[in-house]
SEVEX-398384 format. One record per atom (N, C-alpha, C): atom name; z, x, y; residue in three letters. Coordinates in Angstrom, 2 decimals. Layout:
REM residues N
@atom CA z Z x X y Y type ALA
...
END
This chain:
REM residues 105
@atom N z -0.07 x 0.88 y -1.16 type MET
@atom CA z -0.04 x 0.07 y 0.05 type MET
@atom C z 0.05 x 0.84 y 1.21 type MET
@atom N z -0.89 x 0.74 y 2.26 type GLU
@atom CA z -0.96 x 1.51 y 3.29 type GLU
@atom C z -0.37 x 0.67 y 4.47 type GLU
@atom N z 0.20 x 1.37 y 5.36 type GLU
@atom CA z 0.53 x 0.58 y 6.64 type GLU
@atom C z 0.50 x 1.48 y 8.00 type GLU
@atom N z 0.41 x 0.83 y 8.99 type ARG
@atom CA z 0.28 x 1.54 y 10.15 type ARG
@atom C z 1.82 x 2.33 y 10.54 type ARG
@atom N z 1.66 x 3.40 y 11.02 type VAL
@atom CA z 2.67 x 4.25 y 11.44 type VAL
@atom C z 3.21 x 4.04 y 12.90 type VAL
@atom N z 4.51 x 3.73 y 12.95 type SER
@atom CA z 5.01 x 3.47 y 14.34 type SER
@atom C z 4.91 x 4.70 y 15.27 type SER
@atom N z 4.97 x 4.52 y 16.63 type LYS
@atom CA z 4.85 x 5.68 y 17.45 type LYS
@atom C z 6.01 x 6.37 y 17.45 type LYS
@atom N z 7.12 x 6.25 y 16.79 type HIS
@atom CA z 8.28 x 6.87 y 16.78 type HIS
@atom C z 8.41 x 7.76 y 15.45 type HIS
@atom N z 7.69 x 7.39 y 14.45 type SER
@atom CA z 8.03 x 8.02 y 13.08 type SER
@atom C z 7.28 x 9.32 y 12.79 type SER
@atom N z 5.92 x 9.34 y 13.24 type LEU
@atom CA z 5.27 x 10.70 y 13.07 type LEU
@atom C z 4.44 x 10.89 y 14.26 type LEU
@atom N z 4.65 x 11.94 y 14.98 type PRO
@atom CA z 4.08 x 12.43 y 16.13 type PRO
@atom C z 2.75 x 12.84 y 15.86 type PRO
@atom N z 1.71 x 12.41 y 16.53 type GLY
@atom CA z 0.31 x 12.82 y 16.27 type GLY
@atom C z -0.38 x 11.86 y 15.31 type GLY
@atom N z 0.28 x 10.89 y 14.59 type LEU
@atom CA z -0.31 x 10.03 y 13.66 type LEU
@atom C z -0.10 x 8.65 y 13.87 type LEU
@atom N z 0.11 x 8.41 y 15.19 type GLU
@atom CA z 0.27 x 6.87 y 15.82 type GLU
@atom C z -1.00 x 6.02 y 15.50 type GLU
@atom N z -0.81 x 4.94 y 14.90 type GLY
@atom CA z -1.93 x 3.94 y 14.83 type GLY
@atom C z -2.85 x 4.31 y 13.66 type GLY
@atom N z -2.58 x 5.40 y 12.77 type THR
@atom CA z -3.32 x 5.62 y 11.79 type THR
@atom C z -2.67 x 5.14 y 10.37 type THR
@atom N z -3.80 x 5.00 y 9.36 type MET
@atom CA z -3.18 x 4.30 y 8.05 type MET
@atom C z -2.69 x 5.57 y 7.28 type MET
@atom N z -1.39 x 5.36 y 6.84 type VAL
@atom CA z -0.82 x 6.39 y 6.16 type VAL
@atom C z -0.01 x 5.65 y 5.01 type VAL
@atom N z -0.09 x 6.22 y 3.74 type SER
@atom CA z 0.67 x 5.55 y 2.53 type SER
@atom C z 2.13 x 6.04 y 2.62 type SER
@atom N z 2.84 x 5.02 y 2.06 type LYS
@atom CA z 4.38 x 5.23 y 2.05 type LYS
@atom C z 4.78 x 6.54 y 1.35 type LYS
@atom N z 4.03 x 6.79 y 0.38 type ASP
@atom CA z 4.43 x 8.11 y -0.33 type ASP
@atom C z 4.18 x 9.30 y 0.50 type ASP
@atom N z 2.93 x 9.43 y 1.27 type PHE
@atom CA z 2.64 x 10.50 y 2.12 type PHE
@atom C z 3.53 x 10.64 y 3.22 type PHE
@atom N z 4.21 x 9.41 y 3.78 type ARG
@atom CA z 5.15 x 9.52 y 4.94 type ARG
@atom C z 6.40 x 10.10 y 4.29 type ARG
@atom N z 6.78 x 9.62 y 3.23 type LYS
@atom CA z 7.94 x 10.28 y 2.50 type LYS
@atom C z 7.88 x 11.76 y 2.38 type LYS
@atom N z 6.73 x 12.34 y 2.10 type GLN
@atom CA z 6.62 x 13.75 y 1.84 type GLN
@atom C z 6.82 x 14.39 y 3.27 type GLN
@atom N z 6.27 x 13.86 y 4.29 type LEU
@atom CA z 6.24 x 14.46 y 5.57 type LEU
@atom C z 7.72 x 14.32 y 6.12 type LEU
@atom N z 8.71 x 13.35 y 5.61 type GLU
@atom CA z 10.01 x 13.39 y 6.02 type GLU
@atom C z 10.80 x 14.19 y 5.11 type GLU
@atom N z 10.14 x 15.12 y 4.19 type GLY
@atom CA z 11.07 x 16.08 y 3.36 type GLY
@atom C z 11.20 x 15.70 y 2.04 type GLY
@atom N z 10.93 x 14.54 y 1.52 type TYR
@atom CA z 10.96 x 14.14 y 0.31 type TYR
@atom C z 10.15 x 14.97 y -0.52 type TYR
@atom N z 10.49 x 15.26 y -1.89 type GLY
@atom CA z 9.63 x 16.03 y -2.82 type GLY
@atom C z 9.48 x 15.13 y -4.18 type GLY
@atom N z 8.57 x 15.57 y -4.80 type LEU
@atom CA z 8.44 x 14.82 y -6.11 type LEU
@atom C z 9.39 x 15.21 y -7.12 type LEU
@atom N z 10.05 x 14.40 y -7.61 type THR
@atom CA z 11.35 x 14.52 y -8.53 type THR
@atom C z 10.86 x 13.79 y -9.91 type THR
@atom N z 11.03 x 14.62 y -11.04 type THR
@atom CA z 10.76 x 14.22 y -12.30 type THR
@atom C z 11.88 x 14.40 y -13.05 type THR
@atom N z 12.55 x 13.37 y -13.84 type ALA
@atom CA z 13.77 x 13.40 y -14.66 type ALA
@atom C z 13.33 x 13.17 y -16.13 type ALA
@atom N z 13.61 x 14.15 y -17.02 type HIS
@atom CA z 13.40 x 13.79 y -18.33 type HIS
@atom C z 14.82 x 13.50 y -18.89 type HIS
@atom N z 14.73 x 12.23 y -19.25 type ILE
@atom CA z 16.12 x 11.58 y -19.80 type ILE
@atom C z 16.01 x 11.44 y -21.37 type ILE
@atom N z 17.13 x 12.04 y -21.99 type LEU
@atom CA z 17.33 x 11.77 y -23.48 type LEU
@atom C z 18.49 x 10.72 y -23.56 type LEU
@atom N z 18.21 x 9.74 y -24.43 type TYR
@atom CA z 19.38 x 8.83 y -24.49 type TYR
@atom C z 19.36 x 8.33 y -26.04 type TYR
@atom N z 20.50 x 7.79 y -26.40 type ARG
@atom CA z 20.59 x 7.41 y -27.82 type ARG
@atom C z 20.21 x 5.95 y -27.95 type ARG
@atom N z 19.68 x 5.67 y -29.05 type MET
@atom CA z 19.33 x 4.28 y -29.53 type MET
@atom C z 20.62 x 3.43 y -29.56 type MET
@atom N z 20.62 x 2.40 y -29.02 type PRO
@atom CA z 21.74 x 1.37 y -28.93 type PRO
@atom C z 22.46 x 1.20 y -30.26 type PRO
@atom N z 21.62 x 0.96 y -31.27 type ASP
@atom CA z 22.02 x 0.72 y -32.64 type ASP
@atom C z 22.18 x 1.83 y -33.55 type ASP
@atom N z 21.49 x 2.94 y -33.21 type TYR
@atom CA z 21.54 x 4.11 y -34.00 type TYR
@atom C z 21.85 x 5.36 y -33.12 type TYR
@atom N z 23.05 x 5.65 y -33.01 type HIS
@atom CA z 23.51 x 6.67 y -31.87 type HIS
@atom C z 23.00 x 7.97 y -32.49 type HIS
@atom N z 22.58 x 8.29 y -33.71 type ASP
@atom CA z 22.20 x 9.52 y -34.20 type ASP
@atom C z 20.75 x 9.87 y -33.70 type ASP
@atom N z 20.00 x 8.75 y -33.21 type ILE
@atom CA z 18.63 x 9.00 y -32.92 type ILE
@atom C z 18.57 x 8.98 y -31.31 type ILE
@atom N z 17.76 x 10.09 y -30.94 type LEU
@atom CA z 17.56 x 10.22 y -29.46 type LEU
@atom C z 16.05 x 9.84 y -29.12 type LEU
@atom N z 16.12 x 9.09 y -28.06 type GLN
@atom CA z 14.84 x 8.74 y -27.51 type GLN
@atom C z 14.58 x 9.46 y -26.17 type GLN
@atom N z 13.30 x 9.47 y -25.64 type THR
@atom CA z 13.12 x 10.24 y -24.37 type THR
@atom C z 12.54 x 9.28 y -23.39 type THR
@atom N z 12.79 x 9.38 y -22.16 type TYR
@atom CA z 12.28 x 8.59 y -21.03 type TYR
@atom C z 12.00 x 9.53 y -19.99 type TYR
@atom N z 10.78 x 9.43 y -19.27 type VAL
@atom CA z 10.50 x 10.25 y -18.12 type VAL
@atom C z 10.42 x 9.41 y -16.81 type VAL
@atom N z 11.19 x 9.78 y -15.83 type TRP
@atom CA z 11.28 x 9.00 y -14.59 type TRP
@atom C z 10.59 x 10.05 y -13.46 type TRP
@atom N z 9.87 x 9.24 y -12.62 type GLN
@atom CA z 9.27 x 10.00 y -11.47 type GLN
@atom C z 9.20 x 9.24 y -10.17 type GLN
@atom N z 9.59 x 9.81 y -9.11 type ASP
@atom CA z 9.66 x 9.30 y -7.75 type ASP
@atom C z 9.73 x 10.35 y -6.70 type ASP
@atom N z 9.46 x 10.03 y -5.47 type TYR
@atom CA z 9.96 x 10.85 y -4.33 type TYR
@atom C z 11.25 x 10.80 y -3.90 type TYR
@atom N z 11.90 x 12.12 y -3.98 type ASP
@atom CA z 13.52 x 11.94 y -3.88 type ASP
@atom C z 13.86 x 13.24 y -2.96 type ASP
@atom N z 14.97 x 13.04 y -2.51 type LEU
@atom CA z 15.56 x 14.25 y -1.50 type LEU
@atom C z 16.42 x 15.21 y -2.36 type LEU
@atom N z 16.09 x 16.48 y -2.33 type CYS
@atom CA z 17.01 x 17.43 y -3.07 type CYS
@atom C z 18.14 x 18.06 y -2.02 type CYS
@atom N z 19.25 x 18.15 y -2.46 type PRO
@atom CA z 19.97 x 18.26 y -3.70 type PRO
@atom C z 20.74 x 17.09 y -4.17 type PRO
@atom N z 20.71 x 16.23 y -3.19 type SER
@atom CA z 21.54 x 14.77 y -3.39 type SER
@atom C z 20.83 x 13.81 y -4.43 type SER
@atom N z 19.67 x 13.88 y -4.41 type PHE
@atom CA z 18.68 x 12.83 y -5.30 type PHE
@atom C z 19.21 x 11.40 y -5.32 type PHE
@atom N z 19.12 x 10.76 y -4.07 type PRO
@atom CA z 19.71 x 9.32 y -3.95 type PRO
@atom C z 19.04 x 8.50 y -4.76 type PRO
@atom N z 17.63 x 8.68 y -4.90 type ALA
@atom CA z 16.80 x 7.55 y -5.92 type ALA
@atom C z 17.14 x 7.88 y -7.30 type ALA
@atom N z 17.31 x 9.09 y -7.69 type LEU
@atom CA z 17.57 x 9.23 y -9.07 type LEU
@atom C z 18.83 x 8.78 y -9.36 type LEU
@atom N z 19.83 x 9.12 y -8.61 type ASN
@atom CA z 21.23 x 8.48 y -9.00 type ASN
@atom C z 21.46 x 7.27 y -8.87 type ASN
@atom N z 20.58 x 6.30 y -7.97 type LYS
@atom CA z 20.47 x 4.94 y -8.09 type LYS
@atom C z 20.06 x 4.39 y -9.30 type LYS
@atom N z 18.89 x 5.14 y -9.79 type PHE
@atom CA z 18.39 x 4.75 y -11.20 type PHE
@atom C z 19.26 x 4.90 y -12.41 type PHE
@atom N z 19.88 x 6.12 y -12.38 type LEU
@atom CA z 20.85 x 6.34 y -13.44 type LEU
@atom C z 22.16 x 5.44 y -13.35 type LEU
@atom N z 22.57 x 5.07 y -12.27 type ASN
@atom CA z 23.58 x 4.10 y -12.11 type ASN
@atom C z 23.19 x 2.65 y -12.70 type ASN
@atom N z 21.89 x 2.38 y -12.37 type PHE
@atom CA z 21.33 x 0.99 y -12.93 type PHE
@atom C z 21.37 x 1.06 y -14.47 type PHE
@atom N z 20.76 x 2.40 y -14.83 type TRP
@atom CA z 20.84 x 2.49 y -16.35 type TRP
@atom C z 22.26 x 2.38 y -17.05 type TRP
@atom N z 23.13 x 3.04 y -16.33 type LEU
@atom CA z 24.49 x 2.95 y -16.85 type LEU
@atom C z 25.17 x 1.47 y -16.99 type LEU
@atom N z 24.80 x 0.79 y -15.72 type GLU
@atom CA z 25.41 x -0.49 y -15.81 type GLU
@atom C z 24.49 x -1.56 y -16.59 type GLU
@atom N z 23.24 x -1.46 y -16.70 type THR
@atom CA z 22.52 x -2.52 y -17.32 type THR
@atom C z 21.94 x -2.32 y -18.67 type THR
@atom N z 21.68 x -1.08 y -19.03 type LEU
@atom CA z 21.00 x -0.73 y -20.26 type LEU
@atom C z 21.99 x -0.24 y -21.38 type LEU
@atom N z 21.59 x -0.57 y -22.56 type GLU
@atom CA z 22.73 x -0.31 y -23.72 type GLU
@atom C z 22.41 x 1.11 y -24.21 type GLU
@atom N z 21.44 x 1.76 y -24.10 type GLY
@atom CA z 21.25 x 3.08 y -24.63 type GLY
@atom C z 22.16 x 4.11 y -23.85 type GLY
@atom N z 23.09 x 4.68 y -24.53 type PRO
@atom CA z 23.93 x 5.71 y -23.80 type PRO
@atom C z 23.06 x 7.06 y -23.45 type PRO
@atom N z 23.28 x 7.47 y -22.42 type LEU
@atom CA z 22.56 x 8.85 y -21.93 type LEU
@atom C z 23.17 x 9.95 y -22.72 type LEU
@atom N z 22.24 x 10.87 y -23.09 type HIS
@atom CA z 22.59 x 12.24 y -23.70 type HIS
@atom C z 22.44 x 13.41 y -22.88 type HIS
@atom N z 21.26 x 13.38 y -22.24 type SER
@atom CA z 21.07 x 14.39 y -21.12 type SER
@atom C z 20.13 x 14.02 y -20.13 type SER
@atom N z 20.20 x 14.71 y -19.04 type VAL
@atom CA z 19.17 x 14.49 y -18.03 type VAL
@atom C z 18.77 x 15.85 y -17.35 type VAL
@atom N z 17.46 x 16.09 y -17.39 type THR
@atom CA z 16.75 x 17.49 y -17.05 type THR
@atom C z 15.86 x 17.10 y -15.72 type THR
@atom N z 16.24 x 17.64 y -14.58 type VAL
@atom CA z 15.54 x 17.51 y -13.34 type VAL
@atom C z 14.73 x 18.59 y -12.89 type VAL
@atom N z 13.41 x 18.11 y -12.51 type ALA
@atom CA z 12.58 x 19.22 y -11.79 type ALA
@atom C z 12.14 x 18.48 y -10.42 type ALA
@atom N z 12.03 x 19.29 y -9.41 type HIS
@atom CA z 11.77 x 18.90 y -7.98 type HIS
@atom C z 10.79 x 19.93 y -7.43 type HIS
@atom N z 9.90 x 19.40 y -6.53 type ALA
@atom CA z 8.97 x 20.17 y -5.93 type ALA
@atom C z 8.56 x 19.41 y -4.76 type ALA
@atom N z 8.81 x 20.22 y -3.56 type LYS
@atom CA z 8.06 x 19.66 y -2.30 type LYS
@atom C z 6.54 x 19.81 y -2.28 type LYS
@atom N z 5.73 x 18.88 y -2.17 type LEU
@atom CA z 4.39 x 19.01 y -2.27 type LEU
@atom C z 3.68 x 19.38 y -0.86 type LEU
@atom N z 4.32 x 18.92 y 0.21 type ILE
@atom CA z 3.80 x 19.44 y 1.51 type ILE
@atom C z 5.05 x 20.17 y 2.19 type ILE
@atom N z 4.64 x 21.31 y 2.59 type LYS
@atom CA z 5.73 x 22.05 y 3.31 type LYS
@atom C z 5.42 x 22.34 y 4.85 type LYS
@atom N z 6.32 x 22.41 y 5.82 type PRO
@atom CA z 6.14 x 22.42 y 7.16 type PRO
@atom C z 4.76 x 23.14 y 7.63 type PRO
@atom N z 4.65 x 24.31 y 7.16 type ALA
@atom CA z 3.57 x 25.14 y 7.62 type ALA
@atom C z 2.24 x 24.68 y 7.12 type ALA
@atom N z 2.12 x 23.57 y 6.14 type GLU
@atom CA z 0.90 x 23.24 y 5.62 type GLU
@atom C z 0.02 x 22.35 y 6.35 type GLU
@atom N z 0.81 x 21.57 y 7.33 type ILE
@atom CA z 0.26 x 20.30 y 8.02 type ILE
@atom C z 0.43 x 20.57 y 9.32 type ILE
@atom N z -0.53 x 20.24 y 10.13 type ARG
@atom CA z -0.50 x 20.18 y 11.62 type ARG
@atom C z -1.42 x 19.11 y 11.86 type ARG
@atom N z -1.03 x 18.55 y 13.16 type THR
@atom CA z -1.87 x 17.38 y 13.84 type THR
@atom C z -2.94 x 18.00 y 14.64 type THR
@atom N z -4.13 x 17.25 y 14.76 type PHE
@atom CA z -5.08 x 17.78 y 15.73 type PHE
@atom C z -5.65 x 16.78 y 16.46 type PHE
@atom N z -6.37 x 16.82 y 17.48 type ASP
@atom CA z -7.02 x 15.97 y 18.43 type ASP
@atom C z -8.38 x 15.94 y 18.34 type ASP
@atom N z -8.95 x 15.16 y 17.32 type GLY
@atom CA z -10.34 x 15.32 y 17.23 type GLY
@atom C z -10.81 x 14.21 y 16.06 type GLY
@atom N z -12.00 x 14.15 y 15.78 type GLU
@atom CA z -12.57 x 13.17 y 14.84 type GLU
@atom C z -13.79 x 13.69 y 14.26 type GLU
@atom N z -13.89 x 13.63 y 12.90 type PHE
@atom CA z -15.17 x 14.12 y 12.25 type PHE
@atom C z -15.69 x 12.97 y 11.63 type PHE
@atom N z -16.95 x 12.88 y 11.71 type ARG
@atom CA z -17.71 x 11.69 y 11.18 type ARG
@atom C z -18.85 x 12.15 y 10.32 type ARG
@atom N z -19.16 x 11.57 y 9.14 type LEU
@atom CA z -20.21 x 11.85 y 8.26 type LEU
@atom C z -21.18 x 10.65 y 8.26 type LEU
@atom N z -22.37 x 10.87 y 8.61 type HIS
@atom CA z -23.32 x 9.75 y 8.62 type HIS
@atom C z -22.97 x 8.67 y 9.74 type HIS
END
């Protein structure tokens, strides 16, 4: 889903169409992947795997913590372990605004 950026959120990008995920990356979020091992509800000796991925802030990981709290409160499969990987896809030096327009045809 694309939406227009307000004048106060991203300098230089006012009035342009920017995706929610791209805006999050510019605000410091990075792609976070969690590899979750959990036990089967009826067979605790069997481990299952689940991969969760979203944009989140390191090192507090509020989105991941919200998901894990949901898991603990709602789902029956007890968690065994969670392994987290995090990478910022856009770094401050990699993007800059410009004043101009390029058109093809």
